[in-house]
Every structure is written in structure tokens, then in C-alpha cells.
ROMI-870956 format. One line per 8 residues: number of its first residue (from 0); their letters; for each residue x, y negated, z of C-alpha. Coordinates in steps of 0.5 Angstrom, whole numbers, padded with zeros to 4 digits. Layout:
N
NUM> A> X/Y/Z  ...
//
This chain:
463
0> MPTGGATI> -0039/-0009/0048  -0033/-0011/0050  -0028/-0017/0048  -0022/-0019/0048  -0017/-0016/0051  -0021/-0011/0054  -0020/-0004/0051  -0025/0002/0051
8> VSPGMSTA> -0021/0008/0055  -0022/0015/0052  -0019/0021/0054  -0012/0022/0053  -0011/0014/0051  -0007/0008/0056  -0011/0003/0057  -0008/-0004/0055
16> TTSNTSNY> -0008/-0010/0059  -0012/-0016/0057  -0006/-0021/0057  -0003/-0016/0052  -0009/-0019/0047  -0012/-0024/0050  -0008/-0030/0046  -0009/-0026/0039
24> NDYVNPQW> -0016/-0025/0041  -0016/-0033/0042  -0012/-0035/0037  -0011/-0030/0031  -0017/-0025/0029  -0021/-0023/0035  -0026/-0018/0030  -0018/-0014/0029
32> VSLLNLLG> -0018/-0013/0037  -0025/-0011/0037  -0024/-0006/0032  -0018/-0003/0034  -0022/-0003/0042  -0027/0001/0038  -0021/0006/0036  -0018/0007/0042
40> MNVEYERC> -0012/0004/0038  -0010/-0002/0041  -0004/0000/0045  0003/-0004/0046  0008/-0001/0042  0014/-0002/0045  0020/0001/0040  0020/0004/0033
48> LGCELFTK> 0025/0008/0031  0025/0012/0023  0017/0016/0024  0016/0015/0031  0013/0010/0035  0013/0010/0043  0008/0006/0046  0009/0002/0053
56> DGRRVLDF> 0006/0008/0057  0010/0012/0054  0007/0016/0048  0010/0018/0042  0006/0017/0035  0008/0020/0029  0007/0014/0023  0003/0017/0018
64> LSGYCVHN> 0002/0011/0015  0008/0006/0013  0005/0000/0015  0001/0001/0008  0009/0004/0004  0013/-0001/0007  0018/0003/0012  0020/0007/0006
72> TGHNHPYI> 0027/0007/0010  0023/0008/0016  0022/0003/0022  0029/-0001/0024  0034/0004/0020  0041/0002/0023  0044/0000/0017  0039/-0005/0015
80> VQALKDEM> 0038/-0008/0022  0046/-0009/0023  0046/-0012/0015  0042/-0018/0018  0044/-0018/0024  0052/-0019/0020  0048/-0024/0016  0046/-0029/0022
88> DRCGPAML> 0052/-0028/0025  0056/-0031/0019  0052/-0038/0019  0051/-0037/0011  0047/-0042/0007  0041/-0039/0008  0036/-0043/0004  0040/-0049/0001
96> QSHVPEIA> 0034/-0049/-0005  0040/-0053/-0008  0045/-0048/-0010  0046/-0041/-0014  0044/-0036/-0009  0050/-0030/-0012  0046/-0025/-0007  0040/-0026/-0010
104> GDLARRLC> 0044/-0024/-0018  0047/-0018/-0014  0039/-0015/-0012  0036/-0017/-0018  0042/-0014/-0022  0041/-0007/-0019  0033/-0007/-0020  0035/-0008/-0026
112> ELAGGEFE> 0039/-0002/-0027  0035/0002/-0023  0028/0001/-0027  0032/0002/-0033  0029/0000/-0040  0028/-0007/-0041  0028/-0011/-0036  0034/-0016/-0035
120> KVCFGSSG> 0031/-0021/-0030  0028/-0021/-0024  0023/-0027/-0020  0023/-0026/-0014  0018/-0028/-0009  0015/-0026/-0001  0009/-0021/-0002  0006/-0017/-0007
128> SEGVEAAI> 0000/-0022/-0008  0005/-0027/-0009  0009/-0022/-0015  0001/-0021/-0018  0000/-0028/-0019  0007/-0029/-0022  0005/-0023/-0027  -0001/-0027/-0029
136> KFARATTG> 0003/-0034/-0030  0009/-0031/-0034  0003/-0026/-0038  -0001/-0032/-0041  0005/-0037/-0042  0008/-0031/-0046  0002/-0029/-0050  -0002/-0036/-0050
144> RSGIVYAK> -0008/-0032/-0048  -0011/-0033/-0042  -0016/-0026/-0041  -0013/-0020/-0036  -0016/-0013/-0036  -0015/-0010/-0030  -0017/-0003/-0028  -0024/-0002/-0023
152> SSFHGLTA> -0022/0000/-0015  -0015/-0003/-0016  -0012/-0006/-0010  -0007/-0012/-0012  -0007/-0017/-0006  -0012/-0022/-0003  -0010/-0029/-0006  -0015/-0032/-0011
160> GALSLMND> -0012/-0030/-0017  -0010/-0023/-0015  -0017/-0021/-0012  -0020/-0023/-0018  -0017/-0016/-0021  -0021/-0013/-0016  -0028/-0011/-0017  -0030/-0009/-0010
168> AFWREGFG> -0035/-0014/-0007  -0033/-0012/0000  -0025/-0016/-0002  -0029/-0021/-0006  -0035/-0023/-0003  -0036/-0031/-0001  -0030/-0032/-0004  -0032/-0034/-0011
176> PLLPDTHG> -0031/-0037/-0015  -0025/-0033/-0018  -0020/-0034/-0023  -0025/-0033/-0030  -0023/-0029/-0036  -0022/-0022/-0032  -0024/-0016/-0034  -0025/-0009/-0031
184> VPYGDLAA> -0025/-0002/-0033  -0026/0005/-0030  -0019/0007/-0029  -0016/0013/-0032  -0022/0011/-0038  -0018/0011/-0044  -0024/0008/-0050  -0027/0003/-0044
192> LESALASK> -0019/0000/-0044  -0019/0000/-0052  -0025/-0003/-0053  -0023/-0009/-0047  -0017/-0009/-0052  -0019/-0010/-0058  -0021/-0017/-0058  -0013/-0020/-0057
200> HHAAFIVE> -0015/-0024/-0053  -0013/-0021/-0047  -0005/-0024/-0044  -0004/-0018/-0040  -0007/-0011/-0038  -0005/-0010/-0030  -0005/-0002/-0026  -0003/0001/-0021
208> PLQAEGGI> 0001/0008/-0023  -0003/0012/-0018  -0009/0007/-0014  -0008/0008/-0007  -0013/0004/-0004  -0017/0007/-0010  -0016/0014/-0006  -0009/0016/-0008
216> QVPARAYL> -0012/0017/-0016  -0006/0020/-0020  -0008/0019/-0028  -0006/0024/-0033  0000/0023/-0036  -0003/0021/-0042  -0007/0015/-0039  -0001/0011/-0038
224> QQAQELCR> 0003/0013/-0044  -0004/0011/-0049  -0005/0005/-0045  0002/0002/-0047  0000/0004/-0054  -0006/0001/-0054  -0002/-0005/-0051  0004/-0006/-0056
232> RTGTLFVL> -0002/-0005/-0061  -0006/-0011/-0059  -0001/-0015/-0057  -0003/-0015/-0049  0003/-0014/-0044  0003/-0008/-0040  0003/-0010/-0033  0006/-0004/-0027
240> DEVQTGMY> 0004/-0006/-0020  0009/-0002/-0016  0007/-0006/-0009  0006/0001/-0006  0008/0007/-0011  0016/0004/-0012  0022/0005/-0008  0021/0012/-0009
248> RTGTFLAA> 0015/0013/-0005  0013/0017/-0011  0020/0021/-0012  0023/0017/-0017  0025/0009/-0016  0018/0007/-0020  0012/0011/-0021  0012/0010/-0028
256> HQFDVQPD> 0019/0014/-0029  0014/0020/-0028  0010/0018/-0034  0016/0016/-0039  0013/0009/-0039  0016/0003/-0040  0012/-0004/-0038  0014/-0011/-0040
264> MVVLAKAL> 0013/-0012/-0033  0013/-0009/-0026  0011/-0011/-0018  0015/-0009/-0012  0015/-0012/-0005  0013/-0008/0001  0018/-0003/0002  0024/-0007/-0001
272> SGGLIPVS> 0026/-0009/0005  0026/-0004/0010  0020/-0007/0013  0024/-0012/0016  0023/-0019/0012  0018/-0021/0007  0021/-0021/-0001  0018/-0019/-0007
280> AVLMTNRI> 0020/-0018/-0014  0017/-0019/-0021  0022/-0015/-0026  0021/-0018/-0033  0024/-0017/-0040  0028/-0024/-0043  0023/-0025/-0047  0018/-0026/-0042
288> YHAVYSSL> 0023/-0031/-0038  0024/-0034/-0043  0017/-0036/-0045  0017/-0039/-0038  0024/-0042/-0036  0024/-0045/-0044  0028/-0051/-0043  0032/-0055/-0038
296> KRAIVHTS> 0027/-0059/-0035  0023/-0052/-0034  0028/-0049/-0030  0023/-0050/-0023  0017/-0049/-0026  0016/-0043/-0022  0019/-0042/-0015  0017/-0040/-0008
304> TFSENTLS> 0020/-0044/-0002  0023/-0037/0000  0023/-0033/-0006  0031/-0033/-0006  0033/-0033/0002  0039/-0030/0004  0037/-0025/0009  0031/-0022/0005
312> MKAGLATL> 0036/-0021/0000  0041/-0018/0004  0035/-0013/0006  0034/-0011/-0001  0041/-0010/-0002  0042/-0006/0004  0035/-0002/0003  0038/0001/-0004
320> DVLQDEQL> 0043/0003/0000  0039/0007/0005  0035/0010/-0001  0040/0012/-0005  0046/0014/0000  0040/0018/0003  0038/0021/-0003  0030/0019/-0001
328> GPRALRLG> 0027/0020/-0007  0029/0027/-0009  0028/0028/-0002  0020/0026/-0002  0019/0029/-0008  0021/0036/-0006  0018/0035/0002  0012/0032/-0002
336> GSFRAKLR> 0010/0038/-0006  0011/0043/-0001  0006/0038/0005  0001/0038/-0001  0001/0045/-0002  0002/0047/0006  -0005/0042/0006  -0007/0045/0001
344> RELAGFDM> -0008/0052/0004  -0009/0050/0011  -0015/0047/0009  -0018/0051/0003  -0024/0054/0008  -0027/0047/0011  -0032/0045/0005  -0031/0038/0008
352> VNEVRGMG> -0025/0037/0004  -0026/0037/-0003  -0018/0035/-0006  -0011/0034/-0003  -0008/0030/-0008  -0001/0025/-0009  0006/0025/-0012  0012/0025/-0007
360> LLNGIEFV> 0010/0022/0000  0004/0018/-0003  -0002/0023/-0001  -0008/0023/0000  -0015/0028/0003  -0021/0027/0000  -0027/0028/0004  -0035/0030/0002
368> PPRKLVFR> -0040/0030/0007  -0041/0037/0011  -0046/0042/0008  -0049/0044/0015  -0056/0040/0016  -0056/0039/0023  -0048/0035/0022  -0050/0033/0015
376> ALYEAFNK> -0057/0029/0018  -0052/0026/0023  -0047/0024/0018  -0052/0021/0013  -0054/0016/0019  -0048/0013/0022  -0046/0013/0014  -0052/0008/0013
384> IHPAMFGQ> -0049/0003/0019  -0042/0002/0015  -0040/0007/0009  -0032/0007/0013  -0035/0011/0020  -0034/0018/0018  -0026/0016/0015  -0026/0012/0022
392> IVVMRMFR> -0027/0017/0026  -0023/0022/0023  -0017/0017/0024  -0019/0016/0031  -0018/0023/0033  -0012/0023/0030  -0009/0018/0033  -0012/0019/0041
400> EKGILTQI> -0012/0027/0041  -0006/0028/0036  -0001/0023/0037  -0001/0021/0029  -0002/0014/0026  -0006/0014/0019  -0012/0010/0015  -0017/0011/0010
408> CGNNFMVL> -0016/0008/0003  -0019/0001/0003  -0023/0002/-0003  -0025/0009/-0002  -0027/0011/0005  -0027/0018/0004  -0020/0019/0003  -0015/0020/0009
416> KAAPPLMV> -0008/0018/0008  -0002/0021/0009  0004/0017/0008  0010/0017/0012  0017/0014/0011  0021/0018/0007  0026/0021/0012  0020/0024/0015
424> TSEQLDEF> 0022/0031/0018  0019/0038/0015  0018/0039/0023  0014/0032/0023  0010/0034/0017  0008/0041/0020  0005/0037/0026  0001/0032/0021
432> VEAVRDVV> -0001/0039/0017  -0003/0043/0024  -0007/0036/0027  -0011/0035/0021  -0013/0042/0020  -0015/0042/0028  -0020/0035/0027  -0023/0038/0020
440> EMAQTSLT> -0025/0044/0025  -0027/0040/0030  -0032/0036/0024  -0034/0043/0022  -0037/0046/0028  -0038/0041/0034  -0044/0038/0035  -0040/0034/0040
448> FWTEALAM> -0036/0030/0034  -0042/0028/0031  -0046/0025/0037  -0039/0022/0039  -0038/0019/0032  -0046/0017/0032  -0045/0013/0039  -0039/0009/0036
456> AGRAANI> -0042/0008/0031  -0048/0004/0034  -0043/0000/0039  -0040/-0003/0032  -0047/-0004/0029  -0047/-0009/0035  -0041/-0013/0035
//
């Protein structure tokens, strides 16, 4: 089994040199190196622009993952890059920690205006997980309650508090005990939510409007509306995690806008800075803000070292400029609808494709096991090694043979993501449709697809 910087060489795939990964392998995460080697995806990227990634050996790869919805404006958008360069050349106050960063106020105002409703305050941080942690604290401070209800199959982050709002054993194993007094209910199940909230013990219901890692699950419009009503009735805060769904990813600034709901708090991150500077934002009502920052002595009761640094604020403002000036939200709605229609049409004849679903340019293709007996037997064989193996084979072939980067969902291994930057072209979307059709056709007709997959699964079992 190759280790360190060595690479499994597959047809059409270049060899990454040992020097490219040796330090990462030795000092950061050798298992990640091994996984990318196994999939033939350990390549060196030299330049990334828009939706296109260029490797050192001259390959061009289309990005249909967007760094898990970080690159809504595309890779290295020149306007955002220039804004950061200008700010650095200015040599202004980046992180004094003892002044009023006016630029943070500017970004907060624009976020509240775009989100609408009763949002009037923003708490900045550095990641989506940090935003979820803040939402937990603020909800408890506002309500005087300790419990938190979450939707099962969700993904809220990997810090201890955020992880406590996820039920998947894969993410939780070995990290307990986690935050007490959290309660998971099935996503979309209003009866279960009503039963959980009936005790009036919970501070908040924290939920993704669309479950991204749960398999691009799009709820009925009534689910979020009635969930909000249940929260209002029981004095529970209604909190939306829009880390992946916000910033026009689903076509509107917040996915909440398409469901006609008004949460008490919303968490944003990922795409907020154009994928260049870590930043997150928790939008909230004045009532919640005043429950935390209730007096002069509590002015710094919740803060974060890098939370309002000038570069991240500047990146946030520039990103909003690009998203609005280039009309990337309406574009995502228009292109996303036609993209799903093309996928459904081209994949309709394959029994392994169960459904194509999504909103805007956050989309997923759900697979099911093959019906053909010989393929089904092979599928079951390597599925026992790891349930994500089939999805990773599809990811590998899309990358290796079609030059497209994508990934399966973290909590639903049978769903392939299709989430390109919002400035993707119609031609690039068509390229993805043709590529995934070819890969699915191979899965349903070629024994080679399955025997190679089984061999790779065997190698993975020995890592």
C-alpha cells in the first residue's frame, strides 16, 4: 500500500511527486494523503480561477464542490482579491482589539438589510462551527433554558458544542461526553418536533433549511413554517444554520426567504468572504443581543480574537458587492432549475438513480444499489468494507476520467453533490451532465467498474 507522498497512478492521471506531500504527510494528516492517493486525486493545483482548477501538469478540472459551498463567487474573484490587496497596502488597523472597527459595522448593516425581518445585530466569528457555538450560548442566555433540539442527519460543525447537535456516530465516536441536554428529532417530522418542544425546556431549535450533508434534503415549505410556529408557541428560539445554504447558494440571500420564514438567529459562514479569509456571522434580533450584552461589564462577555479583523470584513463587503452586482442569486435560480431538469432527463433511464433534487445551485443525485444481480453482489461485497465506497468510486471516476471535482454528502454516502460556483456557465453545467451520465452508464453496464471498485476497496481495507 503506498504511503506518504507516493501516488497510485491511474490512466489519465499524473503522478504527484513525493516532495509535494511529504511534509503534510509527516506533520499534518497522513491518513488524508493516503485517501487522496487511493482515489487518484492527490494532484498539485497551480492556479484556480472561477470554476476552473489547473494542475501543475496542465490538466483542467471543473469544480462542482466549491469547497463545500465556500466559492460562491468563484475561485480568486479579481474584485475580492483586489479589495484585500488594497487593504493590505493601506497598512490600516487590522486587529487592534481596542478600537471600534467601523468596517465591521458596515458589513453588519449590509447583512441585516439583505436578511430582512427583525435582524438588527451581528456577532462575527471565524467559522460556521464557531457561529453555531455562539447561537447555542445566545439562545441559552435569552431564554434561561439549557436544552437544544436539532434535526437528525444534520451537519453543524465539528467543535464540541456543534458536534452535540449531530447524531451520526461517525462524527461523534471517541469525542464524548458531548454537550448534555440536546435532543435530535427526524428532519421534516413536525409531530416529533412538537413532542420535543412541548416541555418548554429547550432554548432553541437549530436546523438547516436544506440538509446539505444529509443528502441535499429539501423540505416541504410547510415544514419550516410550522416549525417556526411551534417555536413561537413554546418560547423556543428558531435558529437556521445557513452556512452552506446562504449567500445566494440556493438562489436567494437566505434559503429562508424561499420558505417565507423569519428565524430569530441565522448562522452564515463559508462563502461570506469569497473563500479567501475565514469569517462567520450570526445575525440576531435586538432582544437576543441585549440578553447577552446586557450591561457595560458584559461588553466583552462573548468575543473571538479574529472576529472583526479588517481583512475578513473587507472580504465580506467585496463578496456582497460581487454577489449583488453580478446577480448571482437570480442566476443560481435560473441555471439551477434547468440544470436539474437536464440531469433528470439524461439520468431517467438508469435504475441506479433514484432522484435528482436541490435548490438553486445546491444539488444532489441520489443513487440506489444496482438491480442486476452480478453487479448487486459486487456492490454488497465492497459496501461491507465501507458504505461510502460506491460514492467514492463515482467521485474518483468523475475526477480521473472526466476532469470534474465533486464529492458525496457527509451523512448520506449515496448522494453525489453538484454545487459549482454561482458564476458557472451553461456549457460547464452541460459538461457535468454528460460526464455523470457516462459514469452512471458505466456503473450499470460494465463489469470493469465494479471489479476495479472491489480491488480499490480491498486496498482501502489494508490502510
